C-alpha positions as CSV (number, residue, x, y, z in Angstrom):
1,M,-47.5,82.7,52.1
2,W,-45.3,82.0,55.2
3,P,-42.0,84.1,56.0
4,I,-38.9,82.9,54.8
5,C,-37.1,80.9,57.7
6,L,-33.6,81.6,57.5
7,D,-32.6,78.8,59.5
8,M,-34.4,76.4,57.3
9,A,-32.6,78.1,54.4
10,R,-29.2,77.3,56.0
11,Q,-30.1,73.7,56.7
12,A,-31.2,73.2,53.1
13,H,-27.8,74.5,51.9
14,F,-25.9,72.3,54.6
15,L,-27.8,69.3,53.0
16,R,-27.3,70.4,49.4
17,R,-23.7,71.2,49.5
18,P,-22.2,67.7,50.5
19,A,-24.5,66.1,48.0
20,E,-23.3,68.2,45.2
21,I,-19.4,67.8,46.2
22,E,-19.9,64.0,46.5
23,T,-21.7,64.2,42.8
24,L,-19.0,65.9,41.5
25,R,-16.5,63.4,42.9
26,L,-18.6,60.6,41.5
27,L,-18.8,62.2,38.0
28,D,-14.8,62.8,38.0
29,Q,-14.5,59.3,38.7
30,T,-16.8,57.9,36.0
31,H,-16.6,60.5,33.4
32,G,-13.4,62.4,34.1
33,A,-12.5,66.0,34.0
34,D,-12.6,66.9,30.2
35,E,-16.1,65.5,29.7
36,M,-17.3,67.4,32.9
37,L,-15.7,70.6,31.6
38,D,-17.4,70.3,28.1
39,A,-20.7,69.6,29.9
40,S,-20.1,72.8,32.0
41,E,-19.2,74.9,29.0
42,T,-22.3,73.8,27.3
43,L,-24.3,74.7,30.4
44,Q,-22.8,78.1,30.7
45,K,-23.9,78.8,27.4
46,R,-27.3,77.9,27.6
47,M,-27.6,79.9,30.9
48,N,-26.1,82.8,29.5
49,L,-28.7,82.7,26.6
50,R,-31.5,82.6,29.1
51,L,-29.7,85.7,30.9
52,D,-29.4,87.5,27.8
53,N,-33.2,86.9,27.2
54,S,-33.8,88.3,30.6
55,K,-36.1,85.1,31.5
56,L,-35.2,84.7,35.0
57,S,-38.0,81.9,35.6
58,S,-36.4,80.1,32.7
59,F,-32.9,80.6,34.3
60,D,-34.1,79.3,37.5
61,E,-35.9,76.2,35.9
62,R,-32.7,75.7,33.9
63,G,-30.6,75.5,37.1
64,R,-33.0,72.8,38.8
65,T,-32.8,71.0,35.5
66,F,-28.9,71.1,35.6
67,H,-28.8,69.9,39.1
68,H,-31.0,67.1,38.3
69,A,-29.1,66.1,35.4
70,I,-25.6,66.0,37.2
71,L,-27.2,63.7,40.0
72,A,-28.7,61.4,37.5
73,T,-25.6,61.1,35.4
74,A,-23.5,60.3,38.9
75,G,-26.1,57.6,39.1
76,V,-28.1,59.2,42.2
77,P,-31.2,60.7,40.6
78,D,-33.2,60.3,43.7
79,V,-31.1,62.6,45.6
80,T,-33.0,65.2,43.7
81,A,-36.3,64.5,45.3
82,V,-34.5,64.6,48.9
83,V,-32.8,68.0,48.2
84,R,-35.9,69.6,46.5
85,R,-38.1,68.5,49.6
86,N,-35.9,70.6,51.9
87,S,-35.2,73.5,49.5
88,G,-38.5,75.7,49.8
89,H,-36.9,78.4,51.9
90,I,-33.8,78.6,50.1
91,D,-35.5,78.4,46.7
92,R,-37.3,81.7,47.7
93,L,-34.3,83.4,48.7
94,R,-32.5,82.4,45.5
95,R,-35.5,83.9,43.3
96,L,-35.4,87.1,45.2
97,S,-31.8,87.2,44.9
98,L,-31.9,86.7,41.0
99,L,-33.7,90.3,40.8
100,S,-30.3,91.7,42.3
101,T,-28.3,93.2,39.2
102,G,-25.5,91.0,38.2
103,K,-26.6,88.0,40.5
104,A,-27.6,85.6,37.7
105,A,-24.1,86.4,35.9
106,Q,-22.3,85.5,39.0
107,I,-24.1,82.4,39.5
108,I,-23.1,81.4,36.0
109,R,-19.5,82.5,36.6
110,D,-19.5,80.5,39.8
111,H,-20.5,77.1,38.3
112,G,-17.8,77.4,35.8
113,S,-15.2,77.5,38.2
């Protein structure tokens, strides 16, 4: 296993963030705020269930599935592959941070706002 490269993780985050922001803008234009809020609340309930069951690997998988779903709903499903191709280092950091007390709950809260 290769060491985690913080510079590559930063660049992956740099790539992912504008993709997510643009996706939300597209979803707002095509689906509206109410539908997005309903979907967010449903996701939060599912993620909380995973958290309550202490299945962090399922939590991580559910997060990837969620991000793919929002990209697909916005009409840009292939962006998932571009983001994933460059996310190895940040994914490893994320998995390590999930072990920190309260981190998974913080992620759920952050996605709800």
